[in-house]
N, C-alpha and C positions, 0 to 999 in steps of 0.2 A: 934900469931900462935904457935902451939906446934912445937918444934924443936927436932928431934931425929937423932942420928948418927947411920946409918944403920949397920955398921960393928960391933957395940957394942951390937947389939940385938941378942937374941937367935932366934931359928926358929919360935917359937910361937909369939914372939914379932914382928918379921918381917912380919908375916901374918897380925897381928893386925895393923901394921903401914900402910899396903896397903888395909885395909878393907874399904869398902864403907858404907855409911849410909844404914841402913836396909830399904827395900821397904815394906811398910805396906799394904799387900794385904790379910787381914784377911777374915775369913768366912763371917763376917757381910757385908763387902764391896762387896764381890762376890755375896752374896744373893740379895743385893740392886740392883746391876747391872742386875742380872738375872730378877728381877721383872720389871725393867725399859724396858728391851728388850722385855719381854712378853707383856707388856702394849702397846708398839709401834706396835708390830706385830698384836695385836688384834684391836687396836683403830686407828692406823695410824695417820693422821694429827691432829686429836683431841687431842691425847696424846702429840704431839710435841708442840701444842699451849698451853696446860696446863703446860707443863714443862718450856716453855719460861717465863710464868708468875711466876711460883714457884721458879725456880732457877736463872733466869736472870732478874726477876722483870720488864719484858716488856710485854705489851699486843700487840700481833700480830694478824692481821686479816687473814693472810695466811702464809704458810711456804715458798712457792716459791716467790722470789722477782721479781716484775715486771720490765721489761727492762727500762721503763721510770724512775722509782725510782733509778735504778742503774746509769743511765746517769746523773740524777740530783745530786746524791751523789758524783759522780766522779768529778763534777764541783767544789765541795767544796775543793778539794785538791789544794794546792798552786802550782804555776808554778815552784818554786824552787824544791819542793818535786817531782813533775812530771818529771822534768829534771833528777834528781838523780835516780829515779826509772827506767827511760828509759836507762840510762847508765848501771845500774846494769843488766837490762834485756838483753842488747846487749852482755855484757860480759858472762853472764850465758848461753845465747843462743849459743854463739860462742864455748864455751868449751864443751857443751853437744852435739852440732851438730857434733863435731869432733869424737864423740863416736858411730856414726851410724855404725851398724854392716855390714860387707861385707860378703856375702854368701861364704861358703866353698864348693869346689867341689874336690873330690879325686877319682881316679881310683884305687881301692884296688887290683884288678886283672884285666887282660885284659877282657873287657866286663862287668865289675862290677863297676858301678858308685855310689858313696855315696855323699850326700850333707847335709849341715846344713843351714837351712834358718830361717829367723826371721819374726814374725808377731806381730803387736801391740795388746795389750790387748784392747778389744773393748770399755768397759765402766769402767771408773775409778772415784773414789770419793776422793776428797781432803778435809781433815779436818784441819781447821785453828783455833787454840784456841782463846778465847776472853780474858777477864781479863784486867789487867792494861797495858799490852804491846800489841799493835795492830801489829800482826806479818804479815805485808804485804810482808816482805822478804821471809817468808815461802811460801806464795802464788806463788812467782816467782820460788822458788826452786822446787815446785811440778808441777806447771802448764806448765812451759817451756819444761821440758823433756817429759811430756805427749803429748804436742803439736808436738814436733819434732818426737816422736815415731810414731805419726799418730793415736793415740787413737780416735775413732769415737765420743765418748761421754765423755766429761770432765765436771764433776759437782763439786761444791764447797759448803761446809757447814761451818758455823761459827755462834757462839751464837749471838742472837739479843742484842742490835742493832749493826749491822756490821759497823766497821770503814770505812769511805769513801776511805781511801788509799788502803784497802784490795779490795774494789769493783773496784777501778781504775786499780789496778794491775791485777785483774782477767779478766777485760775487755780487757786490753792490751794483755793478754796471750790467748785470745780466748776461755775462759771458757764458756761452753754451757748453764749451769743453775746455779743459786746461791740460796741456801736455808738458811734461818735464823733459825738455830737450833744448839744446842750445847750438849756437854757431851755425856754420854752413849746413850741417846736417838737418837742423831745424827748418831752415829755409827750403831745403830740398824736400823734406817731408810735407811741408805745407803746400809746396808747388805741385807735387806729384801724388801725394797721398801714400799711406802705408796701411797695414792691417788695422791700426788703431787711430791713425791720424786722418782727419778729413781733408781731402784736396780742396783748396780754396781758389777763388777767382782772382783775388788781389791780396798782396802782402804789405803790411804796414809796420813801421818801427825802425829804430836806430840799431846800430851794432858796430862791431870792430871791422877791421879790413876784410876778414874772412866772410862775415855776414854781408858786407857791402858788395863784395865780389860775387857771392852766391846769388844775391838779389839781381845783380847785373846779368848773370848767366841764365837764370830761370826766366827772366823777363824777355830775354832774346830768343827764347824757345817757345814756339806756338803751343807746345804741349805743356808748358810751365804755367806761370801766373804773372799777372801784371804787378807792378810795385808802386808805392807812393812816390818815391823820389830817390835819386842817387845822392846820398849825403856824405860829405867829408867831415873832418874834425870841426868841433864847435868853435865859435868866434864871437867877439863883441867889439864894437867900436863906440867910443864915448866922445861926444862933442861937448867941450866945456869952455865957458868964458871966465872972466875974472870974478864973477859972482859965485862960481861953483866952489864947493868945499872939497879940499884935496883928500880928506879922509873918506868922504862919500865916494869920490871918483875911484880912489884906490881900492875900496871894498868891492866896487862893481867890477873892476878889472880882475881882481882875485877870485870873485865868485864864478867867473867863467874859466879862469886859468886852472882851477882845481878839477875841472872836468877830465882833462887828460893832458899828457905830456906834449901831444901834438896840437893842442888848442892854441889859438892866437888871440891876443887882446891888443887893441890899438887905441891910443888916446890922441884926439885932435884938440889942441888948445891954442891960445893966442900969445903966450909968452914963454920964454925959457925959464923964467923964475917959477912960474906955476908948474912947468914940466918937471923941474928939479924937486919941487915940493911934493908932487905926486909920487915921483920915483922913490923919494926917501920914505914916504908913507907906505908905499907898497912893501918895502923891505921890513918896515916895522911890523906891519900886520901879518906879513908872511911867517914871521917867527912863531906865531901862536897857532898856526893852522895844522891840524892833524895830517892833512894831505900836502904838507909843505914841499916834499920832494917832487910830487907831480906838478904842483903849481909853479915851482921854481923852473922846471924844464920848459913849461909853457911860456914863462916870462922871457926865456932866452929867445923864443921865436917872435917876441913882441917888441913894440917900439912906441915912442911918443913923437908925434909930428907937430911941429909948431906952424900954424897957418897965419897969414897976415891979417885975416879978418874972418868973420863967421861965414861970409859968402864963399870964400875959398875953402873953408872947412867943409861946407855942404858939398861943394864940387868934388873935393877929395873923397868924401864919404860915398858919393854916388859912383865914383870910379871904383872904389873898393867893393861896394855892394854887400854890406855886412849881413850876417844872419840876425844878429841883435844890434839895434842902434839905440843908444841912450843919449838923450839931449839934456844936459844940465847947464842951462843958460838962464839969464834973467827972464826972457820971454820965449820959452821953448816952442810954443805953438806957432809962433810967427815963422819958424823955419820949416814947418811941416809941409807947406805947399810946394816947397822946392825939393823935397826928398823924393827921389825917383826909384831908388833901389834899396830895399831893406826887407828882411823877413818879418820882424816885429819891432815896433818903435815904442820907446819908453820916454815920456815927456815929464821933465821936472825932477827936482831933487828928491822927491818922495815917491818916485816910480822906479825903484830898482828892478833889475831884470828878474830877481828872485820872485817878485810878485807874479809875473807872467809865467815863470817856470812852474809855479805851483797852484795859484788860487785866484788870480784876478778874474779869470774866465776865458782869456784868449788861449790859443793852442801853442804849445812849446815845440811842436814838431815842425821844423823850419828848414828851408833850403840853405845850404852853405856853399862855400867855395865860389862865390860870385854868381851862383845860380839864381839869386834874387833879381837878377836882371831880366829873367824870363819866367821864373816860377813863383808861385804864391805859397804862403804859409798853409799848413794843413787846415782844411775846413770841411764843412759838411758836404760840399759838392764832390770831394774826393771819394766819398762812399756811395756816390750815385752816378748814374749815366743819363744822358739826355737823348730823347727821341723826338724826331719831327713827325708831324701828322699833316696830311693835306686832304681836303674833301672838296670836290667840285660839284656844284649843282649842274643841271643841264645847261642853264644860262651861262654859268661860268665856263663850262667846257667849250661851248660854242664860241665864246668870246676869245678864249686863249688858244684854241686849236690852230688857227692859221699861223699864229706866232710860232708855236712849237713846230709845226710842219716846216716852216721856213728855216728855222734854226737847225733842225735835224737834217734837212736836205743839204744845208751849207757845210755840215760836218760829215757828210757822206754816210750817214747812219740811217739807211733805208728802213730797217725794221722799226726803229724809233718812230719814224714818220708814219709808217703803215699802221702802228698801234693807234695813232690818232685818226688817220684817214679812214680806216675801217669803221670807226665809230661815227664819223661824220656821214659816211655813205649810208649807214644803217638808219640815219635820221631823215633821209630824203623820202 
């Protein structure tokens, strides 16, 4: 891994040190996705069946999975894995249930009541990527908060053939319908609906560049659907002091690097000696990984930055604004108050990112690419929307009426003023 001493860099070099791999969303990819979306809107299920054969190399008779097939596939999941999934389910459920919104009621003036209330988004679509890693954990992360929020229709899409563990997790979470479809076509189907696929109000879940671009396009269309967030490649930043173990740090860097070749991992430490030790440990651990080739490419995008002290390390971390932030220092909690930008934070040597990815209870769907400067990690509120309520008694109306008349008159909005004045006249 490349090692740089931050204090010795000029401003341009500092920016370069914190630069992420470029996201390739060229005109060609955008045009391809547009074509796929158009085809799904025009042909519906027939398009999705064709895409399953072309992209996933699977012949499917129908897009929607039959409940009998789901039950049969779920039985293929081992007892050991089912037990682990249930424990993860309980922890995730417990943490998200604690996020249930309590309505707010305020009397701003005597006789003027204002409220903030919450309602679930009615229909949500959950997208679970296929590929070499069956992300049943993402199924839990998306379906559990949707269930707790009270969404009336929760549907799930994943490329054929769907891994049995995903089907088991979806059933456990009470998912309404499951569709075997993937990529940009799946996003289009969820956004606009087909003969078999329910049109949803909001789409959740990660995916490749085609999925990300499809989410962008359908969210920009009023006839499409809202999305959870625009997510780039996964990333982790580790802050370590001289008390950290190099092998622990290396394992955390690699656990993120194996996600994809475009992932990025950053280590902020306090000495070149520790940096070299971690770099050496990364190479040692890398050799035994089944996903060695993928992780190796991610390591090429990564670097170790030597900071002069923990204060500077935190400042650098806030500039980078990581998706995952791991703090392996002697007193990690003391740094927490100064952390401004991070998707999910892991404190201490025994809080590896893997815990949050699977079963601690927090959500692993997180903003990337420095979006943590403005966006939150996925939580229960993402599956709901808020509405304000106001109720004025006669006393409250009479007290506030002259104020609103003055304000409406100053803005030259006579109809606004008249809506108040008419009522005042009727009281004389």
